[in-house]
C-alpha positions as a Markdown table, in Angstrom:
| # | Residue | x | y | z |
|---|---|---|---|---|
| 1 | Unk | -6.1 | 28.7 | -16.8 |
| 2 | Unk | -3.2 | 29.1 | -14.4 |
| 3 | Unk | -5.4 | 27.8 | -11.5 |
| 4 | Unk | -7.0 | 25.0 | -13.6 |
| 5 | Unk | -4.2 | 22.4 | -12.8 |
| 6 | Unk | -4.5 | 23.1 | -9.1 |
| 7 | Unk | -8.3 | 22.9 | -9.2 |
| 8 | Unk | -8.1 | 19.5 | -11.0 |
| 9 | Unk | -5.4 | 18.4 | -8.6 |
| 10 | Unk | -7.6 | 19.0 | -5.6 |
| 11 | Unk | -10.6 | 17.5 | -7.4 |
| 12 | Unk | -8.7 | 14.3 | -8.1 |
| 13 | Unk | -7.7 | 13.9 | -4.5 |
| 14 | Unk | -11.3 | 14.4 | -3.4 |
| 15 | Unk | -12.6 | 11.8 | -5.9 |
| 16 | Unk | -10.0 | 9.3 | -4.9 |
| 17 | Unk | -10.6 | 9.8 | -1.2 |
| 18 | Unk | -14.4 | 9.4 | -1.6 |
| 19 | Unk | -13.9 | 6.1 | -3.5 |
| 20 | Unk | -13.4 | 4.2 | -0.2 |
| 21 | Unk | -16.9 | 4.9 | 1.1 |
| 22 | Unk | -18.3 | 3.9 | -2.3 |
| 23 | Unk | -16.3 | 0.7 | -2.3 |
| 24 | Unk | -17.6 | -0.2 | 1.1 |
| 25 | Unk | -21.2 | 0.6 | 0.0 |
| 26 | Unk | -21.1 | -1.4 | -3.2 |
| 27 | Unk | -19.3 | -4.4 | -1.7 |
| 28 | Unk | -22.3 | -4.9 | 0.7 |
| 29 | Unk | -24.4 | -5.9 | -2.3 |
| 30 | Unk | -22.0 | -7.9 | -4.6 |
| 31 | Unk | -18.7 | -9.8 | -4.4 |
| 32 | Unk | -15.5 | -7.8 | -4.3 |
| 33 | Unk | -14.3 | -9.1 | -7.6 |
| 34 | Unk | -17.6 | -8.1 | -9.2 |
| 35 | Unk | -17.1 | -4.6 | -7.8 |
| 36 | Unk | -13.7 | -4.6 | -9.5 |
| 37 | Unk | -15.3 | -5.7 | -12.8 |
| 38 | Unk | -17.8 | -2.9 | -12.8 |
| 39 | Unk | -15.3 | -0.4 | -11.8 |
| 40 | Unk | -12.9 | -1.3 | -14.6 |
| 41 | Unk | -15.8 | -1.5 | -17.1 |
| 42 | Unk | -17.2 | 2.0 | -16.3 |
| 43 | Unk | -13.6 | 3.4 | -16.1 |
| 44 | Unk | -12.5 | 1.9 | -19.4 |
| 45 | Unk | -15.3 | 3.4 | -21.4 |
| 46 | Unk | -14.4 | 7.1 | -21.0 |
| 47 | Unk | -10.7 | 6.4 | -21.3 |
| 48 | Unk | -11.2 | 4.4 | -24.4 |
| 49 | Unk | -13.4 | 7.1 | -26.0 |
| 50 | Unk | -10.8 | 9.8 | -25.1 |
| 51 | Unk | -8.0 | 7.7 | -26.6 |
| 52 | Unk | -10.0 | 7.2 | -29.8 |
| 53 | Unk | -10.6 | 11.0 | -29.9 |
| 54 | Unk | -6.9 | 11.7 | -29.6 |
| 55 | Unk | -6.1 | 8.9 | -32.1 |
| 56 | Unk | -3.3 | 7.5 | -29.9 |
| 57 | Unk | -4.1 | 3.8 | -30.2 |
| 58 | Unk | -1.8 | 1.8 | -32.6 |
| 59 | Unk | -1.8 | -1.8 | -33.6 |
| 60 | Unk | 2.0 | -1.8 | -33.4 |
| 61 | Unk | 1.7 | -1.2 | -29.6 |
| 62 | Unk | 0.3 | -4.8 | -29.2 |
| 63 | Unk | 3.8 | -6.1 | -29.4 |
| 64 | Unk | 4.2 | -4.8 | -25.9 |
| 65 | Unk | 1.2 | -6.8 | -24.7 |
| 66 | Unk | 3.1 | -8.6 | -22.0 |
| 67 | Unk | 3.9 | -5.3 | -20.3 |
| 68 | Unk | 0.3 | -4.2 | -20.6 |
| 69 | Unk | -0.8 | -7.5 | -19.1 |
| 70 | Unk | 1.5 | -7.1 | -16.1 |
| 71 | Unk | 0.4 | -3.5 | -15.6 |
| 72 | Unk | -3.3 | -4.5 | -15.8 |
| 73 | Unk | -2.6 | -6.9 | -12.9 |
| 74 | Unk | -0.5 | -4.6 | -10.7 |
| 75 | Unk | -2.4 | -1.3 | -11.3 |
| 76 | Unk | -5.9 | -2.5 | -11.8 |
| 77 | Unk | -7.0 | -6.1 | -10.9 |
| 78 | Unk | -5.0 | -6.9 | -7.8 |
| 79 | Unk | -4.8 | -3.2 | -6.7 |
| 80 | Unk | -8.6 | -2.6 | -6.9 |
| 81 | Unk | -9.5 | -6.0 | -5.5 |
| 82 | Unk | -7.3 | -5.4 | -2.4 |
| 83 | Unk | -8.8 | -2.0 | -1.8 |
| 84 | Unk | -12.4 | -3.1 | -2.3 |
| 85 | Unk | -12.0 | -6.1 | 0.0 |
| 86 | Unk | -10.2 | -4.0 | 2.6 |
| 87 | Unk | -12.8 | -1.2 | 2.4 |
| 88 | Unk | -15.6 | -3.7 | 2.9 |
| 89 | Unk | -13.9 | -5.4 | 6.0 |
| 90 | Unk | -12.6 | -2.2 | 7.6 |
| 91 | Unk | -14.0 | 1.2 | 8.3 |
| 92 | Unk | -13.8 | 3.2 | 5.1 |
| 93 | Unk | -11.8 | 6.0 | 6.8 |
| 94 | Unk | -9.2 | 3.5 | 8.1 |
| 95 | Unk | -8.9 | 1.8 | 4.7 |
| 96 | Unk | -8.4 | 5.2 | 3.1 |
| 97 | Unk | -5.8 | 6.2 | 5.7 |
| 98 | Unk | -3.9 | 2.9 | 5.0 |
| 99 | Unk | -3.8 | 3.8 | 1.3 |
| 100 | Unk | -1.4 | 6.5 | 2.2 |
| 101 | Unk | 1.2 | 3.8 | 2.6 |
| 102 | Unk | 1.4 | 3.3 | -1.2 |
| 103 | Unk | 4.6 | 5.5 | -1.6 |
| 104 | Unk | 6.3 | 3.4 | 1.1 |
| 105 | Unk | 5.8 | 0.2 | -0.9 |
| 106 | Unk | 6.8 | 2.0 | -4.1 |
| 107 | Unk | 10.1 | 3.1 | -2.5 |
| 108 | Unk | 10.8 | -0.4 | -1.2 |
| 109 | Unk | 10.1 | -2.0 | -4.6 |
| 110 | Unk | 12.4 | 0.6 | -6.2 |
| 111 | Unk | 15.1 | -0.1 | -3.7 |
| 112 | Unk | 15.0 | -3.8 | -4.5 |
| 113 | Unk | 14.7 | -3.6 | -8.3 |
| 114 | Unk | 16.2 | -0.3 | -9.5 |
| 115 | Unk | 19.9 | 0.0 | -9.2 |
| 116 | Unk | 19.9 | 3.7 | -9.5 |
| 117 | Unk | 17.6 | 4.1 | -6.4 |
| 118 | Unk | 19.8 | 5.2 | -3.5 |
| 119 | Unk | 18.8 | 4.3 | 0.1 |
| 120 | Unk | 19.5 | 7.3 | 2.2 |
| 121 | Unk | 19.1 | 8.0 | 6.0 |
| 122 | Unk | 15.9 | 10.1 | 5.3 |
| 123 | Unk | 14.5 | 7.2 | 3.3 |
| 124 | Unk | 15.2 | 4.6 | 6.0 |
| 125 | Unk | 13.6 | 6.9 | 8.6 |
| 126 | Unk | 10.6 | 7.5 | 6.4 |
| 127 | Unk | 10.0 | 3.7 | 5.8 |
| 128 | Unk | 10.4 | 3.0 | 9.6 |
| 129 | Unk | 8.1 | 5.8 | 10.6 |
| 130 | Unk | 5.5 | 5.1 | 7.9 |
| 131 | Unk | 5.3 | 1.4 | 8.7 |
| 132 | Unk | 5.0 | 2.2 | 12.4 |
| 133 | Unk | 1.9 | 4.3 | 11.4 |
| 134 | Unk | 0.5 | 1.3 | 9.5 |
| 135 | Unk | 1.0 | -1.0 | 12.5 |
| 136 | Unk | -0.5 | 1.6 | 14.8 |
| 137 | Unk | -3.6 | 2.1 | 12.7 |
| 138 | Unk | -4.0 | -1.7 | 12.5 |
| 139 | Unk | -5.2 | -1.7 | 16.1 |
| 140 | Unk | -2.6 | -4.3 | 17.2 |
| 141 | Unk | -1.9 | -2.2 | 20.4 |
| 142 | Unk | -5.6 | -1.9 | 21.3 |
| 143 | Unk | -7.0 | -3.5 | 24.4 |
| 144 | Unk | -9.4 | -5.8 | 22.5 |
| 145 | Unk | -7.5 | -7.6 | 19.8 |
| 146 | Unk | -10.7 | -9.4 | 18.8 |
| 147 | Unk | -11.6 | -6.2 | 16.9 |
| 148 | Unk | -8.4 | -6.5 | 14.8 |
| 149 | Unk | -9.4 | -7.4 | 11.2 |
| 150 | Unk | -6.3 | -9.0 | 9.9 |
| 151 | Unk | -7.9 | -9.9 | 6.5 |
| 152 | Unk | -8.9 | -6.4 | 5.9 |
| 153 | Unk | -5.5 | -5.0 | 6.8 |
| 154 | Unk | -3.7 | -7.5 | 4.6 |
| 155 | Unk | -6.1 | -6.7 | 1.7 |
| 156 | Unk | -5.2 | -3.0 | 1.8 |
| 157 | Unk | -1.5 | -3.9 | 2.2 |
| 158 | Unk | -1.8 | -6.2 | -0.9 |
| 159 | Unk | -3.4 | -3.4 | -2.9 |
| 160 | Unk | -0.9 | -0.8 | -1.8 |
| 161 | Unk | 2.0 | -3.1 | -2.6 |
| 162 | Unk | 0.6 | -4.0 | -6.0 |
| 163 | Unk | 0.0 | -0.4 | -7.1 |
| 164 | Unk | 3.3 | 0.7 | -5.5 |
| 165 | Unk | 5.1 | -2.0 | -7.5 |
| 166 | Unk | 3.3 | -0.9 | -10.7 |
| 167 | Unk | 5.0 | 2.5 | -10.6 |
| 168 | Unk | 8.4 | 0.9 | -10.6 |
| 169 | Unk | 7.5 | -1.6 | -13.3 |
| 170 | Unk | 6.1 | 1.2 | -15.4 |
| 171 | Unk | 9.3 | 3.3 | -14.8 |
| 172 | Unk | 11.6 | 0.4 | -15.8 |
| 173 | Unk | 9.7 | -1.3 | -18.7 |
| 174 | Unk | 6.7 | 0.9 | -19.9 |
| 175 | Unk | 7.9 | 4.5 | -19.8 |
| 176 | Unk | 10.8 | 3.8 | -22.1 |
| 177 | Unk | 8.3 | 2.7 | -24.8 |
| 178 | Unk | 7.3 | 6.4 | -25.3 |
| 179 | Unk | 3.6 | 5.6 | -25.7 |
| 180 | Unk | 1.1 | 8.3 | -24.8 |
| 181 | Unk | -0.2 | 8.0 | -21.3 |
| 182 | Unk | -3.9 | 7.8 | -22.4 |
| 183 | Unk | -3.0 | 4.9 | -24.7 |
| 184 | Unk | -1.2 | 3.1 | -21.9 |
| 185 | Unk | -4.2 | 3.5 | -19.6 |
| 186 | Unk | -6.5 | 2.2 | -22.3 |
| 187 | Unk | -4.4 | -0.9 | -22.8 |
| 188 | Unk | -4.0 | -1.4 | -19.1 |
| 189 | Unk | -7.8 | -1.2 | -18.4 |
| 190 | Unk | -8.5 | -3.2 | -21.6 |
| 191 | Unk | -6.3 | -6.1 | -20.6 |
| 192 | Unk | -7.8 | -5.9 | -17.1 |
| 193 | Unk | -11.3 | -6.3 | -18.6 |
| 194 | Unk | -10.2 | -9.4 | -20.4 |
| 195 | Unk | -8.7 | -10.9 | -17.2 |
| 196 | Unk | -11.8 | -10.0 | -15.2 |
| 197 | Unk | -14.1 | -11.5 | -17.8 |
| 198 | Unk | -12.2 | -14.8 | -17.2 |
| 199 | Unk | -12.0 | -14.8 | -13.4 |
| 200 | Unk | -15.2 | -13.1 | -12.2 |
| 201 | Unk | -18.1 | -15.1 | -10.9 |
| 202 | Unk | -21.1 | -13.3 | -12.5 |
| 203 | Unk | -23.7 | -15.0 | -10.3 |
| 204 | Unk | -26.0 | -12.3 | -8.8 |
| 205 | Unk | -23.8 | -9.5 | -10.1 |
| 206 | Unk | -26.9 | -7.5 | -11.1 |
| 207 | Unk | -28.0 | -7.3 | -7.4 |
| 208 | Unk | -26.3 | -4.0 | -7.2 |
| 209 | Unk | -28.9 | -2.4 | -9.5 |
| 210 | Unk | -31.6 | -2.9 | -6.8 |
| 211 | Unk | -30.0 | -0.1 | -4.7 |
| 212 | Unk | -30.0 | 3.1 | -6.8 |
| 213 | Unk | -27.6 | 5.0 | -4.5 |
| 214 | Unk | -25.0 | 2.2 | -4.5 |
| 215 | Unk | -25.4 | 1.6 | -8.3 |
| 216 | Unk | -24.7 | 5.3 | -9.0 |
| 217 | Unk | -21.8 | 5.3 | -6.6 |
| 218 | Unk | -20.3 | 2.3 | -8.4 |
| 219 | Unk | -20.9 | 3.5 | -12.0 |
| 220 | Unk | -20.2 | 7.2 | -11.6 |
| 221 | Unk | -18.2 | 7.4 | -8.3 |
| 222 | Unk | -15.9 | 4.4 | -8.7 |
| 223 | Unk | -16.0 | 3.8 | -12.5 |
| 224 | Unk | -16.5 | 7.0 | -14.6 |
| 225 | Unk | -15.0 | 9.5 | -12.1 |
| 226 | Unk | -12.8 | 7.3 | -9.8 |
| 227 | Unk | -11.1 | 5.4 | -12.6 |
| 228 | Unk | -11.8 | 7.0 | -16.0 |
| 229 | Unk | -11.8 | 10.7 | -15.4 |
| 230 | Unk | -9.2 | 10.5 | -12.7 |
| 231 | Unk | -6.7 | 8.8 | -15.0 |
| 232 | Unk | -7.2 | 11.5 | -17.7 |
| 233 | Unk | -7.1 | 14.3 | -15.1 |
| 234 | Unk | -4.0 | 12.9 | -13.4 |
| 235 | Unk | -2.0 | 12.8 | -16.7 |
| 236 | Unk | -3.1 | 16.4 | -17.4 |
| 237 | Unk | -1.7 | 17.4 | -14.0 |
| 238 | Unk | 1.5 | 15.6 | -14.6 |
| 239 | Unk | 1.9 | 17.4 | -17.9 |
| 240 | Unk | 1.2 | 20.9 | -16.4 |
| 241 | Unk | 2.6 | 20.6 | -12.9 |
| 242 | Unk | 5.3 | 18.0 | -13.3 |
| 243 | Unk | 5.5 | 14.4 | -12.1 |
| 244 | Unk | 7.0 | 15.3 | -8.7 |
| 245 | Unk | 4.3 | 17.7 | -7.7 |
| 246 | Unk | 1.6 | 15.5 | -9.2 |
| 247 | Unk | 2.8 | 12.6 | -7.0 |
| 248 | Unk | 2.0 | 14.6 | -3.9 |
| 249 | Unk | -1.6 | 13.9 | -4.6 |
| 250 | Unk | -1.2 | 10.8 | -2.5 |
| 251 | Unk | -1.5 | 13.0 | 0.6 |
| 252 | Unk | -5.1 | 14.0 | -0.2 |
| 253 | Unk | -7.2 | 10.8 | -0.5 |
| 254 | Unk | -6.4 | 9.5 | 3.1 |
| 255 | Unk | -7.4 | 12.8 | 4.6 |
| 256 | Unk | -10.6 | 12.9 | 2.5 |
| 257 | Unk | -11.5 | 9.3 | 3.4 |
| 258 | Unk | -10.9 | 10.0 | 7.1 |
| 259 | Unk | -13.0 | 13.1 | 7.0 |
| 260 | Unk | -15.9 | 11.3 | 5.2 |
| 261 | Unk | -15.7 | 8.3 | 7.5 |
| 262 | Unk | -15.6 | 10.4 | 10.7 |
| 263 | Unk | -17.7 | 13.5 | 10.0 |
| 264 | Unk | -20.2 | 12.4 | 7.4 |
| 265 | Unk | -20.7 | 8.6 | 7.9 |
| 266 | Unk | -20.0 | 8.7 | 11.6 |
| 267 | Unk | -17.6 | 5.8 | 11.7 |
| 268 | Unk | -15.9 | 5.0 | 15.0 |
| 269 | Unk | -12.5 | 6.5 | 14.1 |
| 270 | Unk | -10.3 | 7.2 | 17.1 |
| 271 | Unk | -7.6 | 9.9 | 17.8 |
| 272 | Unk | -4.9 | 7.2 | 17.5 |
| 273 | Unk | -6.0 | 6.6 | 13.9 |
| 274 | Unk | -5.4 | 10.3 | 13.0 |
| 275 | Unk | -2.0 | 10.1 | 14.7 |
| 276 | Unk | -1.1 | 7.0 | 12.8 |
| 277 | Unk | -2.2 | 8.7 | 9.5 |
| 278 | Unk | 0.1 | 11.6 | 10.4 |
| 279 | Unk | 3.0 | 9.1 | 10.9 |
| 280 | Unk | 2.4 | 7.6 | 7.5 |
| 281 | Unk | 2.4 | 11.1 | 5.9 |
| 282 | Unk | 5.6 | 11.9 | 7.7 |
| 283 | Unk | 7.2 | 8.7 | 6.4 |
| 284 | Unk | 6.2 | 9.5 | 2.8 |
| 285 | Unk | 7.5 | 13.1 | 3.3 |
| 286 | Unk | 10.9 | 11.8 | 4.4 |
| 287 | Unk | 11.1 | 9.4 | 1.5 |
| 288 | Unk | 10.4 | 12.2 | -0.9 |
| 289 | Unk | 13.3 | 14.1 | 0.6 |
| 290 | Unk | 15.7 | 11.2 | 0.1 |
| 291 | Unk | 17.6 | 12.9 | -2.7 |
| 292 | Unk | 18.6 | 15.5 | -0.1 |
| 293 | Unk | 19.4 | 13.0 | 2.6 |
């Protein structure tokens, strides 16, 4: 039992890291927004069932619907769309490496909107180093700039900024509500489903079922495991290991994504990309030390 939180912690990192290759695979068959719809759908089902089992859903919570709506945009719809679009346009390993910049955007958002967030020397160094890593991995210094996929880069940055901002919004407006995390996740994904039902173009959405491997990757990899089970497991880790240690899980997915992209899929990932990922990690590490700076 003592090792269970650590095992789940590592499993979550691996699942999140493998999501990038699944997003790339699925987006080759259907539109990026359609991928997001399926991901939220198959993620919502287990979370909703778990919330019903725990009896944590209350009608009185609906008075906070505006906050649930904002969180559904920041931490689901925009976040997932940016990552799916970026994973499709970029190498999956590169997209995964760029996702390591989420804490950078989270810190910048906190510095802008949370008065209690202190900007220290360590934090400033971390932001500068981390963003240099992002610029480096973009390929802007490469000899052939024609290979630079600006749209893919901006999509990942948009997704990272969105989910990074969601942490700050949740901290300022949602956490004080004292609602169980599983219930919050259910409302978040539920509102995301409503939004996606309104904005998704469903033409040819069933094309994904023609490829069994991609369909399983979407339903099980992205949806059930990558969204539903991951949320439940993540909150368990927070409860048993603490929020600070749990937040360090952001170091694992980029490494997993790079490993899968380079060693398993055989993507053309260069040494400079690994160096850039290391710089992003260093930046995040320095930001996490900001209270000592």
